[in-house]
N, CA, C and O atoms as a CHARMM CRD file, in Angstrom:
* protein
*
  396
    1    1 MET  N     29.42700  68.58100 210.50400 PROA 1      0.00000
    2    1 MET  CA    29.89400  69.93100 210.28500 PROA 1      0.00000
    3    1 MET  C     31.51300  70.14400 210.24900 PROA 1      0.00000
    4    1 MET  O     32.22300  69.51000 211.03000 PROA 1      0.00000
    5    2 ASN  N     32.00300  70.96000 209.41400 PROA 2      0.00000
    6    2 ASN  CA    33.24900  71.07900 209.29400 PROA 2      0.00000
    7    2 ASN  C     33.62600  72.35100 210.38200 PROA 2      0.00000
    8    2 ASN  O     32.96500  73.38900 210.35000 PROA 2      0.00000
    9    3 PHE  N     34.59700  72.19000 211.21300 PROA 3      0.00000
   10    3 PHE  CA    34.99200  73.52900 211.96900 PROA 3      0.00000
   11    3 PHE  C     36.06000  74.45500 211.08200 PROA 3      0.00000
   12    3 PHE  O     36.93400  73.88800 210.42700 PROA 3      0.00000
   13    4 LYS  N     35.96400  75.68000 211.09300 PROA 4      0.00000
   14    4 LYS  CA    36.41000  76.58700 210.43400 PROA 4      0.00000
   15    4 LYS  C     37.95700  76.62900 210.99100 PROA 4      0.00000
   16    4 LYS  O     38.09700  76.54900 212.21100 PROA 4      0.00000
   17    5 ILE  N     39.16400  76.75300 210.13800 PROA 5      0.00000
   18    5 ILE  CA    40.47300  76.81100 211.05100 PROA 5      0.00000
   19    5 ILE  C     41.09400  78.18200 210.63200 PROA 5      0.00000
   20    5 ILE  O     40.93800  78.71900 209.53600 PROA 5      0.00000
   21    6 SER  N     41.69800  78.57800 211.50100 PROA 6      0.00000
   22    6 SER  CA    42.44500  79.78500 211.35900 PROA 6      0.00000
   23    6 SER  C     43.84000  79.66600 212.11600 PROA 6      0.00000
   24    6 SER  O     43.99100  78.98700 213.13100 PROA 6      0.00000
   25    7 ILE  N     44.79600  80.37600 211.52500 PROA 7      0.00000
   26    7 ILE  CA    46.30000  79.93700 211.95800 PROA 7      0.00000
   27    7 ILE  C     46.80500  81.42800 212.29600 PROA 7      0.00000
   28    7 ILE  O     46.76800  82.42100 211.57000 PROA 7      0.00000
   29    8 SER  N     47.28600  81.29400 213.60400 PROA 8      0.00000
   30    8 SER  CA    47.89500  82.66600 214.18000 PROA 8      0.00000
   31    8 SER  C     49.40700  82.99000 213.69200 PROA 8      0.00000
   32    8 SER  O     50.14000  82.11700 213.22800 PROA 8      0.00000
   33    9 ASP  N     49.78500  84.33200 213.85000 PROA 9      0.00000
   34    9 ASP  CA    50.79000  84.92500 213.03800 PROA 9      0.00000
   35    9 ASP  C     51.76800  84.10500 213.55800 PROA 9      0.00000
   36    9 ASP  O     52.63700  83.81600 212.73500 PROA 9      0.00000
   37   10 GLU  N     51.92000  83.58900 214.77100 PROA 10     0.00000
   38   10 GLU  CA    53.28800  82.92600 215.32200 PROA 10     0.00000
   39   10 GLU  C     53.36600  81.57000 214.91500 PROA 10     0.00000
   40   10 GLU  O     54.43700  80.96300 214.92700 PROA 10     0.00000
   41   11 ALA  N     52.17900  81.00400 214.51800 PROA 11     0.00000
   42   11 ALA  CA    52.09600  79.49700 213.67500 PROA 11     0.00000
   43   11 ALA  C     52.57200  79.74700 212.26800 PROA 11     0.00000
   44   11 ALA  O     53.31900  79.00100 211.63400 PROA 11     0.00000
   45   12 LYS  N     52.06800  80.84700 211.86600 PROA 12     0.00000
   46   12 LYS  CA    52.62100  81.12000 210.45700 PROA 12     0.00000
   47   12 LYS  C     53.87500  81.20900 210.17600 PROA 12     0.00000
   48   12 LYS  O     54.40300  80.65700 209.21100 PROA 12     0.00000
   49   13 SER  N     54.53800  82.03200 211.14200 PROA 13     0.00000
   50   13 SER  CA    55.85100  82.29800 211.20800 PROA 13     0.00000
   51   13 SER  C     56.65300  80.76400 211.44100 PROA 13     0.00000
   52   13 SER  O     57.58700  80.52500 210.67600 PROA 13     0.00000
   53   14 ASP  N     56.33300  79.85900 212.36300 PROA 14     0.00000
   54   14 ASP  CA    56.70800  78.62600 212.70800 PROA 14     0.00000
   55   14 ASP  C     56.91100  77.90000 211.52500 PROA 14     0.00000
   56   14 ASP  O     58.03500  77.46800 211.27000 PROA 14     0.00000
   57   15 LEU  N     55.74100  77.66800 210.59700 PROA 15     0.00000
   58   15 LEU  CA    55.65500  77.10500 209.62400 PROA 15     0.00000
   59   15 LEU  C     56.63400  77.62300 208.58000 PROA 15     0.00000
   60   15 LEU  O     57.33800  76.77400 208.03400 PROA 15     0.00000
   61   16 TRP  N     56.79100  79.00600 208.19600 PROA 16     0.00000
   62   16 TRP  CA    57.81500  79.34300 207.26500 PROA 16     0.00000
   63   16 TRP  C     59.01400  78.79200 207.78300 PROA 16     0.00000
   64   16 TRP  O     59.66700  78.05900 207.04000 PROA 16     0.00000
   65   17 GLU  N     59.49200  79.06700 209.16200 PROA 17     0.00000
   66   17 GLU  CA    60.71300  78.53600 209.46200 PROA 17     0.00000
   67   17 GLU  C     61.04400  76.98000 209.34000 PROA 17     0.00000
   68   17 GLU  O     62.14600  76.48800 209.09700 PROA 17     0.00000
   69   18 ILE  N     60.10400  76.46500 209.51500 PROA 18     0.00000
   70   18 ILE  CA    60.05400  74.86200 209.13800 PROA 18     0.00000
   71   18 ILE  C     60.39400  74.44700 208.03500 PROA 18     0.00000
   72   18 ILE  O     61.18300  73.50900 207.91900 PROA 18     0.00000
   73   19 ARG  N     59.79900  75.14200 206.90500 PROA 19     0.00000
   74   19 ARG  CA    59.93400  74.95000 205.34900 PROA 19     0.00000
   75   19 ARG  C     61.37200  75.45100 205.12500 PROA 19     0.00000
   76   19 ARG  O     62.07100  74.82900 204.32500 PROA 19     0.00000
   77   20 GLN  N     61.75700  76.27800 205.62000 PROA 20     0.00000
   78   20 GLN  CA    63.30400  77.10100 205.42900 PROA 20     0.00000
   79   20 GLN  C     64.04200  75.90500 205.82200 PROA 20     0.00000
   80   20 GLN  O     64.53500  75.20300 204.93900 PROA 20     0.00000
   81   21 TYR  N     64.17500  75.58800 207.10400 PROA 21     0.00000
   82   21 TYR  CA    64.70600  74.52500 207.51300 PROA 21     0.00000
   83   21 TYR  C     64.88700  72.94400 206.82000 PROA 21     0.00000
   84   21 TYR  O     65.94600  72.36200 206.58800 PROA 21     0.00000
   85   22 LEU  N     63.41200  72.43900 206.56200 PROA 22     0.00000
   86   22 LEU  CA    63.60600  71.31400 206.04100 PROA 22     0.00000
   87   22 LEU  C     63.97500  71.40500 204.41500 PROA 22     0.00000
   88   22 LEU  O     64.39700  70.37600 203.88700 PROA 22     0.00000
   89   23 ALA  N     63.83300  72.56000 203.64400 PROA 23     0.00000
   90   23 ALA  CA    64.37300  72.74000 202.43100 PROA 23     0.00000
   91   23 ALA  C     65.97500  72.45300 202.02100 PROA 23     0.00000
   92   23 ALA  O     66.51400  72.13400 200.96100 PROA 23     0.00000
   93   24 ARG  N     66.49000  72.73200 203.41800 PROA 24     0.00000
   94   24 ARG  CA    68.07000  72.43600 203.35100 PROA 24     0.00000
   95   24 ARG  C     68.67700  71.00100 203.15300 PROA 24     0.00000
   96   24 ARG  O     69.85400  70.69800 202.96100 PROA 24     0.00000
   97   25 PHE  N     67.58500  70.20600 203.24700 PROA 25     0.00000
   98   25 PHE  CA    67.65100  68.55100 203.18700 PROA 25     0.00000
   99   25 PHE  C     66.98300  68.15800 201.57600 PROA 25     0.00000
  100   25 PHE  O     66.86200  66.99800 201.18000 PROA 25     0.00000
  101   26 GLY  N     66.63300  69.25600 200.85600 PROA 26     0.00000
  102   26 GLY  CA    66.33700  68.71900 199.56400 PROA 26     0.00000
  103   26 GLY  C     64.60200  69.06700 199.37000 PROA 26     0.00000
  104   26 GLY  O     64.04500  69.83900 200.15000 PROA 26     0.00000
  105   27 GLU  N     63.99700  68.52100 198.44900 PROA 27     0.00000
  106   27 GLU  CA    62.73000  68.82300 198.15200 PROA 27     0.00000
  107   27 GLU  C     61.50600  68.11600 198.98200 PROA 27     0.00000
  108   27 GLU  O     60.45800  68.61300 199.39400 PROA 27     0.00000
  109   28 ASN  N     62.03400  66.71300 199.08300 PROA 28     0.00000
  110   28 ASN  CA    61.32100  65.56700 199.83200 PROA 28     0.00000
  111   28 ASN  C     60.84500  66.05200 201.15700 PROA 28     0.00000
  112   28 ASN  O     59.64700  66.03900 201.43900 PROA 28     0.00000
  113   29 PRO  N     61.83300  66.51100 202.03900 PROA 29     0.00000
  114   29 PRO  CA    61.28500  66.74200 203.44200 PROA 29     0.00000
  115   29 PRO  C     60.13400  67.96800 203.39100 PROA 29     0.00000
  116   29 PRO  O     59.10700  67.69000 204.01100 PROA 29     0.00000
  117   30 PRO  N     60.15600  68.97900 202.89100 PROA 30     0.00000
  118   30 PRO  CA    59.07600  70.16500 202.98800 PROA 30     0.00000
  119   30 PRO  C     57.79600  69.61100 202.32400 PROA 30     0.00000
  120   30 PRO  O     56.67700  69.79800 202.80100 PROA 30     0.00000
  121   31 ARG  N     57.99400  69.03300 201.38300 PROA 31     0.00000
  122   31 ARG  CA    56.67700  68.17300 200.83300 PROA 31     0.00000
  123   31 ARG  C     55.97800  67.29800 201.68200 PROA 31     0.00000
  124   31 ARG  O     54.76000  67.38600 201.83200 PROA 31     0.00000
  125   32 LYS  N     56.77500  66.33800 202.32600 PROA 32     0.00000
  126   32 LYS  CA    56.21900  65.59700 203.26100 PROA 32     0.00000
  127   32 LYS  C     55.62100  66.22300 204.54000 PROA 32     0.00000
  128   32 LYS  O     54.64000  65.85300 205.18500 PROA 32     0.00000
  129   33 PHE  N     56.35200  67.13400 204.72000 PROA 33     0.00000
  130   33 PHE  CA    55.87700  67.91500 205.95400 PROA 33     0.00000
  131   33 PHE  C     54.46000  68.67500 205.68300 PROA 33     0.00000
  132   33 PHE  O     53.48600  68.64400 206.43600 PROA 33     0.00000
  133   34 LYS  N     54.55900  69.33000 204.49900 PROA 34     0.00000
  134   34 LYS  CA    53.29700  69.91800 204.09900 PROA 34     0.00000
  135   34 LYS  C     52.06900  68.95500 203.83300 PROA 34     0.00000
  136   34 LYS  O     50.93700  69.38600 204.04900 PROA 34     0.00000
  137   35 GLU  N     52.26700  67.60100 203.34900 PROA 35     0.00000
  138   35 GLU  CA    51.31500  66.72300 203.44100 PROA 35     0.00000
  139   35 GLU  C     50.74800  66.63700 204.70800 PROA 35     0.00000
  140   35 GLU  O     49.55300  66.83800 204.92300 PROA 35     0.00000
  141   36 SER  N     51.75200  66.28000 205.73500 PROA 36     0.00000
  142   36 SER  CA    51.30200  65.84100 206.90400 PROA 36     0.00000
  143   36 SER  C     50.50200  66.88300 207.62600 PROA 36     0.00000
  144   36 SER  O     49.54200  66.57200 208.33100 PROA 36     0.00000
  145   37 PHE  N     50.89800  68.12600 207.45100 PROA 37     0.00000
  146   37 PHE  CA    50.15300  69.40600 208.01400 PROA 37     0.00000
  147   37 PHE  C     48.71600  69.49500 207.58700 PROA 37     0.00000
  148   37 PHE  O     47.75600  69.70200 208.32900 PROA 37     0.00000
  149   38 ASP  N     48.70000  69.28700 206.12800 PROA 38     0.00000
  150   38 ASP  CA    47.41300  69.24500 205.39100 PROA 38     0.00000
  151   38 ASP  C     46.37000  68.32100 205.78700 PROA 38     0.00000
  152   38 ASP  O     45.15900  68.50900 205.89300 PROA 38     0.00000
  153   39 ASN  N     47.20500  67.09400 206.02000 PROA 39     0.00000
  154   39 ASN  CA    46.24900  66.08200 206.49500 PROA 39     0.00000
  155   39 ASN  C     45.63600  66.38500 208.09300 PROA 39     0.00000
  156   39 ASN  O     44.44900  66.14600 208.31300 PROA 39     0.00000
  157   40 PHE  N     46.35600  66.82000 208.97300 PROA 40     0.00000
  158   40 PHE  CA    46.21300  67.16300 210.00700 PROA 40     0.00000
  159   40 PHE  C     45.06500  68.11900 210.24600 PROA 40     0.00000
  160   40 PHE  O     44.23100  68.01900 211.14600 PROA 40     0.00000
  161   41 LEU  N     45.14500  69.21900 209.16000 PROA 41     0.00000
  162   41 LEU  CA    44.09800  70.08700 209.03500 PROA 41     0.00000
  163   41 LEU  C     42.78000  69.81900 208.91100 PROA 41     0.00000
  164   41 LEU  O     41.86000  70.36700 209.51800 PROA 41     0.00000
  165   42 CYS  N     42.68700  68.51200 207.68600 PROA 42     0.00000
  166   42 CYS  CA    41.46100  68.08200 207.36100 PROA 42     0.00000
  167   42 CYS  C     40.78600  67.00200 208.40500 PROA 42     0.00000
  168   42 CYS  O     39.60100  66.67100 208.39700 PROA 42     0.00000
  169   43 GLN  N     41.77200  66.53900 209.27900 PROA 43     0.00000
  170   43 GLN  CA    41.20000  65.60400 210.40400 PROA 43     0.00000
  171   43 GLN  C     40.53500  66.52100 211.68800 PROA 43     0.00000
  172   43 GLN  O     39.51100  66.27500 212.32600 PROA 43     0.00000
  173   44 VAL  N     41.52500  67.71500 211.84200 PROA 44     0.00000
  174   44 VAL  CA    41.26100  68.50900 212.79300 PROA 44     0.00000
  175   44 VAL  C     39.57100  69.41300 212.51900 PROA 44     0.00000
  176   44 VAL  O     38.71300  69.66700 213.36400 PROA 44     0.00000
  177   45 SER  N     39.57500  69.66900 211.27400 PROA 45     0.00000
  178   45 SER  CA    38.42300  70.38900 210.84400 PROA 45     0.00000
  179   45 SER  C     37.14700  69.59700 210.93200 PROA 45     0.00000
  180   45 SER  O     36.07000  70.13500 211.18900 PROA 45     0.00000
  181   46 GLU  N     37.31500  68.06800 210.67400 PROA 46     0.00000
  182   46 GLU  CA    36.05700  67.28500 210.99400 PROA 46     0.00000
  183   46 GLU  C     35.92600  66.86300 212.28600 PROA 46     0.00000
  184   46 GLU  O     34.77200  66.81100 212.71000 PROA 46     0.00000
  185   47 ARG  N     37.04600  66.46600 213.21100 PROA 47     0.00000
  186   47 ARG  CA    36.92300  65.87900 214.44200 PROA 47     0.00000
  187   47 ARG  C     37.81500  66.81500 215.35900 PROA 47     0.00000
  188   47 ARG  O     38.87400  66.26800 215.66600 PROA 47     0.00000
  189   48 PRO  N     37.65400  68.05100 215.85700 PROA 48     0.00000
  190   48 PRO  CA    38.49400  68.99300 216.33200 PROA 48     0.00000
  191   48 PRO  C     39.09600  68.28800 217.57100 PROA 48     0.00000
  192   48 PRO  O     40.29000  68.46700 217.80900 PROA 48     0.00000
  193   49 CYS  N     38.36900  67.51700 218.35600 PROA 49     0.00000
  194   49 CYS  CA    38.85800  67.00600 219.53400 PROA 49     0.00000
  195   49 CYS  C     39.45100  65.36900 219.65300 PROA 49     0.00000
  196   49 CYS  O     39.43600  64.62100 220.63000 PROA 49     0.00000
  197   50 MET  N     39.88800  65.17200 218.48900 PROA 50     0.00000
  198   50 MET  CA    40.38200  63.94700 218.33000 PROA 50     0.00000
  199   50 MET  C     41.85400  63.71500 218.93600 PROA 50     0.00000
  200   50 MET  O     42.37200  62.62100 219.16100 PROA 50     0.00000
  201   51 PHE  N     42.32900  64.79800 219.11900 PROA 51     0.00000
  202   51 PHE  CA    43.77500  64.80800 219.74100 PROA 51     0.00000
  203   51 PHE  C     43.72000  65.31000 221.12300 PROA 51     0.00000
  204   51 PHE  O     42.83000  66.04900 221.54400 PROA 51     0.00000
  205   52 SER  N     44.87600  64.80300 221.91300 PROA 52     0.00000
  206   52 SER  CA    44.52300  64.80800 223.38100 PROA 52     0.00000
  207   52 SER  C     44.83900  66.35700 223.81400 PROA 52     0.00000
  208   52 SER  O     45.52000  67.14500 223.15800 PROA 52     0.00000
  209   53 GLU  N     44.27700  66.58400 224.90600 PROA 53     0.00000
  210   53 GLU  CA    44.65100  67.91700 225.60200 PROA 53     0.00000
  211   53 GLU  C     46.02900  67.91500 225.82700 PROA 53     0.00000
  212   53 GLU  O     46.64500  66.85000 225.85800 PROA 53     0.00000
  213   54 TYR  N     46.59100  69.01400 225.99200 PROA 54     0.00000
  214   54 TYR  CA    48.14700  69.24300 226.35300 PROA 54     0.00000
  215   54 TYR  C     48.07700  69.31600 228.01000 PROA 54     0.00000
  216   54 TYR  O     47.56100  70.25900 228.61000 PROA 54     0.00000
  217   55 ALA  N     48.57100  68.37500 228.53100 PROA 55     0.00000
  218   55 ALA  CA    48.34900  68.40500 230.21400 PROA 55     0.00000
  219   55 ALA  C     48.89100  69.63300 230.92300 PROA 55     0.00000
  220   55 ALA  O     48.23600  70.12400 231.84200 PROA 55     0.00000
  221   56 PRO  N     50.04100  70.15100 230.55100 PROA 56     0.00000
  222   56 PRO  CA    50.31900  71.18300 231.20600 PROA 56     0.00000
  223   56 PRO  C     49.48000  72.64200 231.03900 PROA 56     0.00000
  224   56 PRO  O     49.53800  73.58300 231.83000 PROA 56     0.00000
  225   57 ASN  N     48.76500  72.58000 229.92200 PROA 57     0.00000
  226   57 ASN  CA    47.53900  73.39100 229.73600 PROA 57     0.00000
  227   57 ASN  C     46.62600  72.99900 229.07400 PROA 57     0.00000
  228   57 ASN  O     46.81200  72.97100 227.85700 PROA 57     0.00000
  229   58 PRO  N     45.41200  72.58700 229.57100 PROA 58     0.00000
  230   58 PRO  CA    44.42900  71.81500 228.85400 PROA 58     0.00000
  231   58 PRO  C     43.43000  72.77600 228.10400 PROA 58     0.00000
  232   58 PRO  O     42.36200  72.45700 227.58100 PROA 58     0.00000
  233   59 ALA  N     43.93700  73.86500 228.15600 PROA 59     0.00000
  234   59 ALA  CA    43.14300  74.90600 227.04700 PROA 59     0.00000
  235   59 ALA  C     43.36200  74.56300 225.40400 PROA 59     0.00000
  236   59 ALA  O     42.66800  74.68000 224.39400 PROA 59     0.00000
  237   60 TYR  N     44.70600  74.07900 225.71000 PROA 60     0.00000
  238   60 TYR  CA    45.15900  73.61700 224.14900 PROA 60     0.00000
  239   60 TYR  C     45.02000  71.91600 224.07200 PROA 60     0.00000
  240   60 TYR  O     44.96000  71.04900 224.94300 PROA 60     0.00000
  241   61 ARG  N     45.00200  71.89000 222.75700 PROA 61     0.00000
  242   61 ARG  CA    45.27500  70.43800 222.33600 PROA 61     0.00000
  243   61 ARG  C     46.38200  70.15800 221.42400 PROA 61     0.00000
  244   61 ARG  O     46.73300  71.08800 220.69800 PROA 61     0.00000
  245   62 LYS  N     46.89300  69.22500 221.34800 PROA 62     0.00000
  246   62 LYS  CA    48.43700  68.93500 220.81500 PROA 62     0.00000
  247   62 LYS  C     48.21500  67.66300 219.94200 PROA 62     0.00000
  248   62 LYS  O     47.55500  66.70000 220.33000 PROA 62     0.00000
  249   63 ALA  N     48.86400  67.75200 218.65500 PROA 63     0.00000
  250   63 ALA  CA    48.69400  66.76400 217.74500 PROA 63     0.00000
  251   63 ALA  C     50.33200  66.69200 217.09000 PROA 63     0.00000
  252   63 ALA  O     50.94900  67.69300 216.72400 PROA 63     0.00000
  253   64 VAL  N     50.79300  65.46500 217.04500 PROA 64     0.00000
  254   64 VAL  CA    52.13800  65.26500 216.44300 PROA 64     0.00000
  255   64 VAL  C     52.21300  64.77300 214.95000 PROA 64     0.00000
  256   64 VAL  O     51.65800  63.74600 214.56100 PROA 64     0.00000
  257   65 ILE  N     52.85600  65.49700 214.26600 PROA 65     0.00000
  258   65 ILE  CA    52.86600  65.30800 212.84900 PROA 65     0.00000
  259   65 ILE  C     54.33300  64.85800 212.39400 PROA 65     0.00000
  260   65 ILE  O     55.21700  64.46700 213.15800 PROA 65     0.00000
  261   66 GLU  N     54.42200  64.98700 211.01900 PROA 66     0.00000
  262   66 GLU  CA    55.67400  64.52400 210.58500 PROA 66     0.00000
  263   66 GLU  C     56.96100  65.14900 211.12400 PROA 66     0.00000
  264   66 GLU  O     57.05200  66.34100 211.41400 PROA 66     0.00000
  265   67 PHE  N     57.96100  64.24600 211.23700 PROA 67     0.00000
  266   67 PHE  CA    59.48000  64.87100 211.65700 PROA 67     0.00000
  267   67 PHE  C     59.35500  65.36500 213.30100 PROA 67     0.00000
  268   67 PHE  O     60.13700  66.21700 213.72300 PROA 67     0.00000
  269   68 GLU  N     58.56400  64.90800 213.97500 PROA 68     0.00000
  270   68 GLU  CA    58.26400  65.11600 215.40000 PROA 68     0.00000
  271   68 GLU  C     58.03200  66.52400 215.78200 PROA 68     0.00000
  272   68 GLU  O     58.52300  67.05700 216.77700 PROA 68     0.00000
  273   69 TYR  N     57.05000  67.23800 214.70300 PROA 69     0.00000
  274   69 TYR  CA    56.49500  68.64000 215.01900 PROA 69     0.00000
  275   69 TYR  C     55.29000  68.46400 215.66800 PROA 69     0.00000
  276   69 TYR  O     54.44300  67.71100 215.18700 PROA 69     0.00000
  277   70 SER  N     55.09900  69.08000 216.72600 PROA 70     0.00000
  278   70 SER  CA    53.77000  69.20600 217.55400 PROA 70     0.00000
  279   70 SER  C     52.98300  70.41500 217.18300 PROA 70     0.00000
  280   70 SER  O     53.54100  71.51000 217.26400 PROA 70     0.00000
  281   71 VAL  N     51.50100  70.31800 216.70600 PROA 71     0.00000
  282   71 VAL  CA    50.74600  71.59600 216.58200 PROA 71     0.00000
  283   71 VAL  C     50.01400  71.69000 217.58000 PROA 71     0.00000
  284   71 VAL  O     49.50800  70.65300 218.00900 PROA 71     0.00000
  285   72 PHE  N     49.78300  72.77900 218.14700 PROA 72     0.00000
  286   72 PHE  CA    49.16500  73.24100 219.58100 PROA 72     0.00000
  287   72 PHE  C     48.02900  74.37600 218.92300 PROA 72     0.00000
  288   72 PHE  O     48.20500  75.40000 218.26300 PROA 72     0.00000
  289   73 TYR  N     46.87200  73.74000 219.39200 PROA 73     0.00000
  290   73 TYR  CA    45.54300  74.43900 218.96300 PROA 73     0.00000
  291   73 TYR  C     44.57100  74.43100 219.80400 PROA 73     0.00000
  292   73 TYR  O     44.54800  73.48600 220.59200 PROA 73     0.00000
  293   74 ARG  N     43.51500  75.44400 219.88700 PROA 74     0.00000
  294   74 ARG  CA    42.28900  75.58600 220.46200 PROA 74     0.00000
  295   74 ARG  C     40.94900  75.47600 219.95400 PROA 74     0.00000
  296   74 ARG  O     40.55800  76.30200 219.12900 PROA 74     0.00000
  297   75 VAL  N     40.23400  74.58900 220.33500 PROA 75     0.00000
  298   75 VAL  CA    38.64600  74.58400 219.95800 PROA 75     0.00000
  299   75 VAL  C     37.67900  75.40000 220.47900 PROA 75     0.00000
  300   75 VAL  O     37.57000  75.52300 221.69900 PROA 75     0.00000
  301   76 ASP  N     36.90900  76.01500 219.65100 PROA 76     0.00000
  302   76 ASP  CA    35.71900  76.75500 220.08600 PROA 76     0.00000
  303   76 ASP  C     34.41900  75.92200 219.55400 PROA 76     0.00000
  304   76 ASP  O     34.13700  76.01500 218.36000 PROA 76     0.00000
  305   77 GLU  N     33.69200  75.18200 220.33800 PROA 77     0.00000
  306   77 GLU  CA    32.76300  74.62000 219.60700 PROA 77     0.00000
  307   77 GLU  C     31.55500  75.29800 219.54800 PROA 77     0.00000
  308   77 GLU  O     30.64000  74.96600 218.79400 PROA 77     0.00000
  309   78 THR  N     31.51000  76.39700 220.44500 PROA 78     0.00000
  310   78 THR  CA    30.13500  77.48000 220.10800 PROA 78     0.00000
  311   78 THR  C     30.35500  78.21900 218.84800 PROA 78     0.00000
  312   78 THR  O     29.38000  78.53500 218.16600 PROA 78     0.00000
  313   79 LEU  N     31.76000  78.57100 218.42200 PROA 79     0.00000
  314   79 LEU  CA    31.82700  79.18700 216.94700 PROA 79     0.00000
  315   79 LEU  C     31.97900  78.20600 215.92300 PROA 79     0.00000
  316   79 LEU  O     31.83600  78.57800 214.75800 PROA 79     0.00000
  317   80 GLY  N     32.26300  76.93900 216.18100 PROA 80     0.00000
  318   80 GLY  CA    32.77200  76.18600 215.14400 PROA 80     0.00000
  319   80 GLY  C     33.94800  76.19600 214.62700 PROA 80     0.00000
  320   80 GLY  O     34.17000  75.89600 213.45400 PROA 80     0.00000
  321   81 ALA  N     34.96100  76.60500 215.60500 PROA 81     0.00000
  322   81 ALA  CA    36.15600  77.07400 215.05500 PROA 81     0.00000
  323   81 ALA  C     37.36700  76.33200 215.85600 PROA 81     0.00000
  324   81 ALA  O     37.33600  75.86300 216.99400 PROA 81     0.00000
  325   82 VAL  N     38.53600  76.37000 214.84000 PROA 82     0.00000
  326   82 VAL  CA    39.76900  75.92000 215.54800 PROA 82     0.00000
  327   82 VAL  C     40.88800  76.96200 215.20400 PROA 82     0.00000
  328   82 VAL  O     40.97300  77.48400 214.09200 PROA 82     0.00000
  329   83 LYS  N     41.88900  77.26800 216.42600 PROA 83     0.00000
  330   83 LYS  CA    42.64100  77.98700 216.05500 PROA 83     0.00000
  331   83 LYS  C     44.07400  77.48000 216.16000 PROA 83     0.00000
  332   83 LYS  O     44.36100  77.03200 217.27000 PROA 83     0.00000
  333   84 ILE  N     44.97400  77.45800 215.29400 PROA 84     0.00000
  334   84 ILE  CA    46.16700  76.91200 215.40400 PROA 84     0.00000
  335   84 ILE  C     47.21500  77.89500 215.97200 PROA 84     0.00000
  336   84 ILE  O     47.49900  78.93000 215.37100 PROA 84     0.00000
  337   85 TYR  N     47.81200  77.52600 217.20600 PROA 85     0.00000
  338   85 TYR  CA    48.72100  78.70800 217.84800 PROA 85     0.00000
  339   85 TYR  C     50.08700  78.66900 217.66300 PROA 85     0.00000
  340   85 TYR  O     50.78400  79.66300 217.45600 PROA 85     0.00000
  341   86 ARG  N     50.56900  77.25700 217.75400 PROA 86     0.00000
  342   86 ARG  CA    52.01600  77.33700 217.41500 PROA 86     0.00000
  343   86 ARG  C     52.14600  75.93100 216.73600 PROA 86     0.00000
  344   86 ARG  O     51.25800  75.08100 216.79300 PROA 86     0.00000
  345   87 VAL  N     53.46600  75.75200 216.01900 PROA 87     0.00000
  346   87 VAL  CA    53.92700  74.64800 215.72000 PROA 87     0.00000
  347   87 VAL  C     55.49100  74.31800 215.87400 PROA 87     0.00000
  348   87 VAL  O     56.31500  74.74300 215.06400 PROA 87     0.00000
  349   88 LEU  N     55.72700  73.76800 216.64100 PROA 88     0.00000
  350   88 LEU  CA    57.01200  73.60100 217.37500 PROA 88     0.00000
  351   88 LEU  C     57.67300  71.96900 217.31500 PROA 88     0.00000
  352   88 LEU  O     56.98400  70.95400 217.42100 PROA 88     0.00000
  353   89 HSD  N     58.81400  71.99000 217.16600 PROA 89     0.00000
  354   89 HSD  CA    59.61400  70.61400 217.15900 PROA 89     0.00000
  355   89 HSD  C     59.41500  70.14700 218.50700 PROA 89     0.00000
  356   89 HSD  O     59.27000  70.88700 219.48000 PROA 89     0.00000
  357   90 GLY  N     59.41300  68.76200 218.52500 PROA 90     0.00000
  358   90 GLY  CA    59.28500  68.29700 220.05000 PROA 90     0.00000
  359   90 GLY  C     60.44600  68.18000 220.73300 PROA 90     0.00000
  360   90 GLY  O     60.45100  67.54400 221.78800 PROA 90     0.00000
  361   91 ARG  N     61.64400  68.79100 220.22600 PROA 91     0.00000
  362   91 ARG  CA    62.83200  69.05300 221.36300 PROA 91     0.00000
  363   91 ARG  C     62.60100  70.29400 221.99300 PROA 91     0.00000
  364   91 ARG  O     63.17700  70.51500 223.05800 PROA 91     0.00000
  365   92 ARG  N     61.77700  71.21900 221.45700 PROA 92     0.00000
  366   92 ARG  CA    61.60000  72.31500 222.21900 PROA 92     0.00000
  367   92 ARG  C     60.91600  72.24100 223.71300 PROA 92     0.00000
  368   92 ARG  O     60.17500  71.30300 224.00900 PROA 92     0.00000
  369   93 ASN  N     61.22500  73.31300 224.63600 PROA 93     0.00000
  370   93 ASN  CA    60.54200  73.30400 225.78100 PROA 93     0.00000
  371   93 ASN  C     59.45900  74.10900 225.69700 PROA 93     0.00000
  372   93 ASN  O     59.55300  75.33400 225.78200 PROA 93     0.00000
  373   94 TYR  N     58.15600  73.37300 225.49400 PROA 94     0.00000
  374   94 TYR  CA    56.88100  73.67000 225.19500 PROA 94     0.00000
  375   94 TYR  C     56.31100  74.56500 226.29800 PROA 94     0.00000
  376   94 TYR  O     55.81400  75.65800 226.02400 PROA 94     0.00000
  377   95 GLU  N     56.39800  74.02500 227.72500 PROA 95     0.00000
  378   95 GLU  CA    56.22100  74.71600 228.77400 PROA 95     0.00000
  379   95 GLU  C     56.38700  76.35400 228.66800 PROA 95     0.00000
  380   95 GLU  O     55.51500  77.16700 228.97700 PROA 95     0.00000
  381   96 LYS  N     57.31600  76.56700 228.31200 PROA 96     0.00000
  382   96 LYS  CA    58.02100  77.92700 228.28400 PROA 96     0.00000
  383   96 LYS  C     57.08900  78.91200 227.14100 PROA 96     0.00000
  384   96 LYS  O     56.81600  80.11000 227.21400 PROA 96     0.00000
  385   97 ILE  N     56.81800  78.13700 226.33200 PROA 97     0.00000
  386   97 ILE  CA    56.00700  78.83500 225.04000 PROA 97     0.00000
  387   97 ILE  C     54.63800  78.73700 225.09700 PROA 97     0.00000
  388   97 ILE  O     53.95600  79.71800 224.80200 PROA 97     0.00000
  389   98 ILE  N     54.01200  77.44800 225.51300 PROA 98     0.00000
  390   98 ILE  CA    52.67000  77.11100 225.47800 PROA 98     0.00000
  391   98 ILE  C     52.12000  77.53700 226.81100 PROA 98     0.00000
  392   98 ILE  O     52.08600  76.62300 227.63400 PROA 98     0.00000
  393   99 GLU  N     51.64600  78.80100 227.25300 PROA 99     0.00000
  394   99 GLU  CA    51.27200  79.03300 228.74900 PROA 99     0.00000
  395   99 GLU  C     49.71500  79.17900 228.74300 PROA 99     0.00000
  396   99 GLU  O     49.10900  79.37500 229.79700 PROA 99     0.00000
């Protein structure tokens, strides 16, 4: 069973900002990031609990993808759904953002 994936407005904004930033370095970085994010979506739809819980807030799970970006998401096994909440660079202070 594949889980249904939804993306929060904040995560959509994060993704747009990431693409804009990476585009400054040519066509290849945004393409690589998109491939990595699409691969993550495939993996998490098939096995949503494969990535570890985010220790400061175990309600979330965290996956690290291309260019040190972390994807924070929640799994609702009852509904068979995964919701992507944020996509943040590894140098950001997560604890103030993911509460």
